[in-house]
C-alpha positions as CSV (number, residue, x, y, z in Angstrom):
1,M,49.1,-25.5,-303.5
2,K,49.4,-22.7,-300.9
3,R,46.5,-22.7,-298.5
4,K,44.9,-19.7,-296.7
5,I,43.7,-19.9,-293.1
6,A,42.2,-17.0,-291.1
7,V,41.2,-16.9,-287.4
8,A,38.6,-14.4,-286.2
9,G,38.1,-13.4,-282.6
10,E,37.5,-10.5,-280.2
11,V,40.9,-10.5,-278.4
12,P,44.3,-9.4,-279.8
13,Y,46.0,-12.3,-281.5
14,E,48.7,-12.4,-278.7
15,Q,45.9,-13.4,-276.3
16,Y,44.5,-16.2,-278.5
17,F,45.9,-19.3,-276.9
18,R,46.5,-21.1,-280.2
19,S,48.2,-18.1,-281.9
20,P,51.6,-19.9,-282.2
21,F,50.2,-22.1,-285.0
22,L,49.6,-18.9,-287.1
23,L,53.3,-18.2,-286.9
24,E,54.1,-21.7,-288.2
25,G,52.3,-20.9,-291.5
26,R,55.2,-19.3,-293.2
27,H,57.2,-22.5,-292.9
28,H,54.4,-24.8,-294.3
29,E,53.1,-23.4,-297.6
30,C,50.2,-21.7,-295.7
31,A,49.2,-18.0,-295.5
32,T,47.7,-17.3,-292.1
33,F,45.8,-14.3,-290.8
34,Y,44.0,-13.1,-287.6
35,L,41.1,-10.7,-287.6
36,Q,40.2,-9.0,-284.3
37,W,36.7,-7.6,-284.1
38,D,35.9,-6.7,-280.6
39,G,33.1,-4.1,-280.6
40,P,30.3,-2.3,-282.4
41,S,32.8,-0.6,-284.8
42,L,32.8,-1.7,-288.5
43,R,36.6,-1.9,-288.4
44,V,38.8,-5.0,-287.7
45,T,42.4,-5.3,-286.8
46,L,44.0,-7.6,-289.4
47,T,47.3,-9.3,-288.6
48,S,49.1,-11.3,-291.3
49,F,52.0,-13.7,-290.6
50,D,53.7,-14.1,-294.0
51,G,56.9,-12.2,-293.0
52,P,59.6,-12.5,-290.3
53,A,57.3,-10.5,-288.0
54,P,53.5,-10.2,-287.9
55,R,52.1,-7.2,-289.7
56,T,49.0,-5.5,-288.2
57,A,46.6,-2.9,-289.7
58,S,43.2,-1.5,-288.8
59,I,40.8,-1.9,-291.8
60,S,37.2,-1.2,-292.5
61,L,35.1,-4.3,-293.0
62,H,34.1,-3.3,-296.5
63,R,37.8,-2.8,-297.5
64,L,39.3,-6.1,-296.5
65,P,42.4,-6.8,-298.7
66,R,42.4,-9.1,-301.7
67,E,44.8,-11.4,-299.9
68,L,41.9,-12.6,-297.8
69,A,40.0,-13.7,-301.0
70,D,39.7,-17.4,-301.7
71,L,40.1,-18.4,-298.0
72,D,40.4,-22.2,-297.6
73,L,39.4,-22.0,-293.9
74,L,38.0,-19.4,-291.5
75,I,38.2,-20.4,-287.8
76,F,35.9,-18.6,-285.3
77,T,37.3,-18.2,-281.8
78,F,34.6,-15.8,-280.5
79,P,32.8,-16.5,-277.3
80,L,29.1,-17.4,-277.6
81,R,27.4,-14.0,-277.8
82,P,29.0,-12.4,-280.9
83,V,27.4,-14.9,-283.3
84,V,26.2,-12.0,-285.5
85,R,29.9,-11.0,-286.1
86,G,30.6,-14.5,-287.1
87,F,27.7,-14.5,-289.6
88,C,28.8,-11.2,-291.1
89,L,32.4,-12.4,-291.5
90,K,31.3,-15.6,-293.1
91,R,29.2,-13.7,-295.6
92,L,32.0,-11.2,-296.4
93,L,34.9,-13.6,-296.7
94,R,33.0,-16.6,-298.2
95,P,35.6,-19.2,-297.0
96,T,35.5,-22.7,-298.5
97,L,35.4,-24.2,-295.0
98,C,34.3,-22.6,-291.7
99,F,35.3,-24.1,-288.3
100,W,34.3,-23.0,-284.7
101,D,37.1,-23.4,-282.1
102,Y,35.0,-24.4,-279.1
103,F,36.5,-25.2,-275.7
104,D,34.8,-25.7,-272.4
105,D,33.4,-22.2,-271.8
106,F,29.9,-23.5,-272.0
107,Y,30.3,-25.5,-268.8
108,Y,31.3,-22.5,-266.6
109,G,28.4,-21.1,-264.6
110,N,24.8,-22.0,-265.3
111,K,23.7,-23.9,-268.4
112,T,21.1,-21.4,-269.5
113,L,18.7,-21.5,-272.5
114,P,20.5,-18.6,-274.3
115,K,23.8,-20.6,-274.0
116,V,22.2,-23.6,-275.5
117,I,20.7,-21.7,-278.4
118,L,23.8,-19.8,-279.2
119,T,25.9,-22.9,-279.1
120,S,23.5,-24.5,-281.6
121,I,23.7,-21.5,-283.9
122,W,27.5,-21.6,-284.0
123,Q,27.5,-25.3,-284.6
124,K,25.1,-25.1,-287.5
125,M,26.9,-22.1,-289.0
126,C,30.2,-24.1,-289.2
127,D,31.3,-27.2,-291.1
128,R,33.3,-28.5,-288.1
129,V,33.6,-27.8,-284.4
130,L,37.2,-27.9,-283.1
131,V,37.2,-29.2,-279.5
132,L,40.1,-28.8,-277.2
133,S,39.3,-31.8,-275.0
134,P,38.6,-35.2,-276.4
135,T,35.8,-35.6,-273.8
136,L,33.8,-33.0,-275.8
137,L,33.8,-35.1,-279.0
138,P,30.4,-36.6,-278.2
139,R,28.9,-33.2,-277.7
140,F,28.8,-32.3,-281.4
141,H,28.2,-34.7,-284.4
142,N,30.6,-32.6,-286.5
143,S,33.5,-32.3,-284.0
144,I,37.2,-32.8,-284.4
145,H,39.7,-33.0,-281.5
146,W,42.3,-30.4,-282.1
147,D,44.9,-30.7,-279.3
148,N,46.9,-28.1,-277.4
149,A,50.7,-27.5,-277.7
150,S,53.5,-25.3,-276.4
151,D,56.5,-23.3,-277.6
152,L,58.6,-24.1,-274.5
153,I,61.8,-26.2,-274.5
154,P,64.0,-27.7,-271.8
155,R,66.4,-25.3,-270.3
156,Q,69.5,-26.0,-268.3
157,R,69.6,-24.0,-265.0
158,S,71.3,-24.1,-261.6
159,P,69.5,-26.1,-258.9
160,N,67.1,-24.2,-256.6
161,P,68.2,-23.9,-253.0
162,R,64.8,-25.4,-252.1
163,P,62.5,-27.4,-254.3
164,I,59.9,-25.2,-256.1
165,L,56.4,-26.5,-256.6
166,G,55.2,-24.2,-259.3
167,T,51.8,-23.5,-260.7
168,I,50.5,-21.5,-263.6
169,A,46.7,-21.2,-263.5
170,S,43.6,-19.2,-264.0
171,L,42.5,-18.6,-260.4
172,D,38.8,-19.4,-260.3
173,E,36.4,-21.9,-258.8
174,R,38.2,-24.8,-260.5
175,F,41.4,-24.2,-258.5
176,D,41.5,-26.4,-255.4
177,R,42.4,-23.6,-252.9
178,A,41.8,-25.7,-249.7
179,L,44.0,-28.5,-250.9
180,Y,46.7,-26.1,-252.1
181,E,46.8,-24.4,-248.7
182,R,47.0,-27.7,-246.8
183,L,49.9,-28.7,-249.0
184,L,51.9,-25.5,-248.1
185,D,51.6,-26.5,-244.5
186,R,52.5,-30.2,-245.1
187,L,55.6,-29.5,-247.1
188,P,57.3,-26.5,-245.3
189,D,60.7,-27.4,-246.9
190,C,59.4,-26.7,-250.4
191,D,58.6,-23.3,-251.9
192,F,55.3,-22.7,-253.7
193,H,55.3,-20.3,-256.6
194,L,51.9,-19.3,-258.1
195,Y,51.3,-17.4,-261.3
196,G,48.1,-16.4,-262.9
197,R,45.2,-14.0,-263.1
198,I,42.1,-14.1,-261.0
199,N,39.3,-15.0,-263.4
200,N,35.5,-14.9,-263.1
201,Y,34.6,-16.2,-266.6
202,R,32.2,-13.4,-267.6
203,N,29.7,-14.4,-264.9
204,R,30.2,-11.0,-263.2
205,N,30.5,-12.7,-259.8
206,Y,32.9,-10.3,-258.2
207,N,32.4,-11.9,-254.8
208,R,34.4,-14.9,-256.0
209,V,37.2,-12.5,-257.1
210,R,37.3,-10.9,-253.7
211,L,37.4,-14.4,-252.0
212,V,40.4,-15.3,-254.1
213,E,42.1,-12.0,-253.3
214,A,41.6,-12.5,-249.6
215,W,42.9,-16.1,-249.9
216,L,46.0,-14.9,-251.6
217,K,46.5,-12.2,-249.0
218,A,46.3,-14.7,-246.2
219,L,48.7,-17.1,-248.0
220,A,51.2,-14.3,-248.4
221,R,52.0,-14.6,-244.7
222,R,53.4,-18.1,-245.1
223,P,57.2,-18.0,-245.7
224,N,57.2,-20.8,-248.3
225,F,54.6,-19.1,-250.6
226,R,54.8,-16.4,-253.3
227,Y,52.2,-15.1,-255.7
228,F,53.6,-13.4,-258.7
229,G,50.3,-12.2,-260.4
230,G,49.7,-12.6,-264.1
231,Y,52.2,-13.4,-266.8
232,S,52.8,-12.9,-270.5
233,S,53.6,-15.6,-273.1
234,Q,57.2,-14.0,-273.3
235,Q,57.7,-14.7,-269.6
236,L,56.5,-18.3,-269.7
237,Q,59.7,-20.0,-270.6
238,A,61.6,-18.5,-267.7
239,I,58.8,-19.1,-265.3
240,V,58.2,-22.8,-266.0
241,S,61.9,-23.5,-266.3
242,S,62.3,-22.4,-262.7
243,F,60.0,-25.1,-261.4
244,D,61.1,-28.4,-260.0
245,I,57.6,-29.7,-260.1
246,G,54.6,-28.5,-262.2
247,L,51.4,-28.7,-260.1
248,I,47.9,-28.9,-261.5
249,P,45.6,-28.7,-258.4
250,Y,42.1,-28.7,-259.8
251,V,38.9,-29.7,-258.1
252,P,37.5,-32.9,-259.5
253,G,34.0,-32.5,-260.7
254,P,31.8,-31.0,-263.5
255,L,33.8,-27.8,-264.0
256,C,36.9,-29.8,-264.8
257,E,35.2,-32.6,-266.8
258,H,36.1,-31.1,-270.2
259,I,39.2,-29.0,-269.6
260,N,42.5,-29.7,-271.3
261,P,44.9,-27.4,-269.4
262,D,47.7,-25.8,-271.4
263,K,49.9,-25.9,-268.3
264,Y,50.4,-29.6,-268.8
265,Y,51.8,-28.9,-272.3
266,H,54.1,-26.1,-271.0
267,Y,55.4,-28.2,-268.1
268,T,56.0,-31.2,-270.3
269,N,57.8,-29.3,-273.1
270,A,60.0,-27.7,-270.5
271,G,60.9,-31.1,-269.0
272,V,59.3,-30.4,-265.7
273,P,57.6,-33.3,-263.8
274,V,53.8,-33.0,-263.7
275,L,51.8,-33.7,-260.5
276,S,48.1,-33.4,-261.2
277,S,44.6,-34.1,-260.0
278,P,42.8,-36.8,-262.2
279,I,41.6,-34.6,-265.1
280,P,39.7,-36.8,-267.6
281,S,41.4,-35.4,-270.8
282,L,44.8,-36.2,-269.3
283,L,44.3,-39.6,-267.8
284,H,45.9,-41.4,-270.9
285,R,49.1,-39.4,-270.5
286,K,51.9,-41.6,-269.3
287,N,54.3,-38.8,-268.0
288,I,51.9,-37.4,-265.3
289,V,51.9,-38.4,-261.6
290,F,48.2,-38.3,-260.6
291,Y,47.0,-38.0,-257.0
292,S,43.8,-39.3,-255.6
293,G,43.4,-37.1,-252.5
294,F,45.4,-34.9,-250.1
295,E,47.4,-37.6,-248.4
296,D,48.4,-39.1,-251.8
297,L,49.3,-35.7,-253.1
298,A,51.5,-34.9,-250.0
299,E,53.3,-38.2,-250.3
300,K,53.9,-37.9,-254.1
301,G,54.8,-34.2,-253.8
302,S,57.4,-35.0,-251.2
303,L,58.9,-37.8,-253.2
304,L,59.1,-35.7,-256.4
305,A,60.6,-32.8,-254.4
306,A,63.3,-35.2,-253.2
307,G,64.1,-36.2,-256.8
308,C,62.5,-39.7,-256.5
309,R,60.6,-40.3,-259.8
310,E,60.5,-42.9,-262.5
311,P,62.2,-41.8,-265.7
312,V,59.8,-41.1,-268.6
313,A,60.3,-40.8,-272.3
314,A,60.7,-37.2,-273.5
315,V,57.5,-35.8,-274.9
316,R,57.0,-32.7,-277.0
317,F,53.8,-31.0,-278.2
318,N,54.6,-28.4,-280.9
319,W,52.5,-26.1,-282.9
320,A,53.9,-27.2,-286.2
321,D,52.2,-30.6,-285.7
322,R,48.9,-28.8,-284.8
323,L,49.1,-26.9,-288.1
324,A,49.9,-30.1,-290.0
325,E,46.8,-31.7,-288.5
326,L,44.7,-28.8,-289.5
327,M,46.1,-28.8,-293.1
328,G,45.3,-32.6,-293.2
329,V,41.7,-31.9,-292.3
330,I,41.5,-29.2,-295.1
331,E,43.0,-31.5,-297.7
332,D,40.5,-34.3,-296.7
333,R,37.5,-32.0,-297.0
334,L,38.6,-30.4,-300.3
335,R,39.3,-33.6,-302.1
């Protein structure tokens, strides 16, 4: 029996970090859709993934097509505030099951009472809460860990003249800027390439943005550092394949307690060695070199840059497996 899954959010589907699983639907007896509702308008942008390329159309809410009837699963990926939109879509589409795709956004900034209330409303409105990090499983009694994945693959390339320690990241307060800067000075024979947008997580704290901008400007004077700005998903394969080491330099502490960084999955799928701070959701991964502090990082970074590393079994995290897991949950609930 062909299942129907729709995801609803406020950003275009290309910016939904799990969007590749929607493209897998056409290979797995599953019709998949994405509804973008991002403002006060009563229109949504509907994208369907049943053909060789996604089809997108702007449609009034009261004229949603019949192909959205009899939805097996509706997944909300809205941030906390647009809970009314979620309620309206649930009433309009009447899905058999309703899940909320929750990640660690709650833990950024202050844990205010409105955040707590909105989180509770979303949880009660949905049959299941999908959590990106297994550390969040105890947070909700109806949670399921739905892991990350990547479309990247290993690529052959010519050796770099100098080892490249590459990082893709959201540049915010979780990024360990002081440690990263010290590492540039400690490993002058390595090049450091940094990709990513400066992010302030809706807290409107633009002073933090200016601090990161000033920090990047100061680093630009170093001969072994380059900042390339943001990147698109289409650029990701070429970017990560250029790295000799994939660096995950996050500050240990509450802000990183529940993250499950997608960069680990991109580095791993591309066959790039991973050097990371001890992030709780990744500690069980056997292919990561963890560091405990700056001296440990500098030593392990130097050894990896010189090609000294233990061989690890190839690991691949693909979106077809993530869709299969979701289909399994649907089948279990609908029996």
